[in-house]
N, C-alpha and C positions, 0 to 999 in steps of 0.2 A: 566444424561445418556446426556439429552441436554443441560445441563450447557457444559461439554464434546465438544459435535458438538460448540457450539456456540463459545467457544473462542478458540476454530479451526480454525472457519469460521472468526472469526478475525484478528487471528494470521494471514491469511495464506493473506487476505486483505490487512492489511497493509506491509504484507514483497511485495507482490505486489505491491503495490503503492510506497512502496519508491525505485522503480530504474522512477517511471518519477521524481519524487523530485533529485533524486540526478541529474538527465540526465537538471534537472532544471539549475541547480546553475555552468555546465558545457555549455553548449549552449548559452544561454542568448537572448542575440539580435539576431542570427543567424537560429532560428528560423521561422517557415512559424505562417503561423494566424490557422490550423488547429494545427500544430505539439503545436502552442499557446495554445491550445483548452483543446486539449488532454494533456497536462502536467497539466492541472488548473484541471481537472476533475482529474489527478491521485491524485494530490498536498491534494487538499480536501477528497478523498477518504484513503489515508494515515492517514492526522490528524486524521482524523472522529474516524475511527477506532481504534489508538493509542491511544486514548481520551478513548473511552469507551471499549476499552482494563483495560488502565489503573486504569476508575474506575470500571469494572468486579474483575479485579484479584487483584487492589492495588499494592504494592509496587512490589512485588517479582514477578509478570507480567510483569511491567513495563521493568524492570530489565533486564529478557529471553529477549522480543521483542526488549530493544535498543540491547543485543548481535544480535541477528538475522539479525533487520535492521543494522547492522554495517558487517555481513557475507555479506547480500546481496548487499551494498552499493560495499564491494571489486568486488564480484564478477564483480557489472555489470559494473568497473572501468578497470578491467582485459581486460575485453572481451568488445571485439565492439559490442556492441545489436544495430540491425540493430532496425531503424523507427520501423518499422510493428511489433516488438518487442516490446519495448515500449511504443508503443499503445495500443498494447494486451494485457498488465501488467495494463492499466492504467482501461483500460474498463473492468478486468477481476475485478481488483479491487473492483472499483462500484454496478458491481455482487454480488459480495462479500457482499460486506457491504449490498449492500436494501435485500437480501439472508435469513441476520442475523435479519434487521430488522422483515419483513417477520417472521424469528422462533421466534425470541423475543415478538414480539406480537400476536402472535397463538397458 
């Protein structure tokens, strides 16, 4: 049961971290300093969660995560997400990643 919960937490962290990863390419240099920090935090959380998912679940988990992040990417591109939604996705992604680390070590 602990493995299922840990995998779900990692998947949610990677999915939410995908939103700032996508907007990083869309906004570029137009972002303010606080938005750039939030984007950097979200991108680091996304890459770390994706790497841990691949390490934990193997190739099947990587393929499923690729499809899920593709769905998140399409949704983020089609909807005009507000700045607050993108920031909250980044910080919730980091919180989920830290909770996975605590769950994995405990």
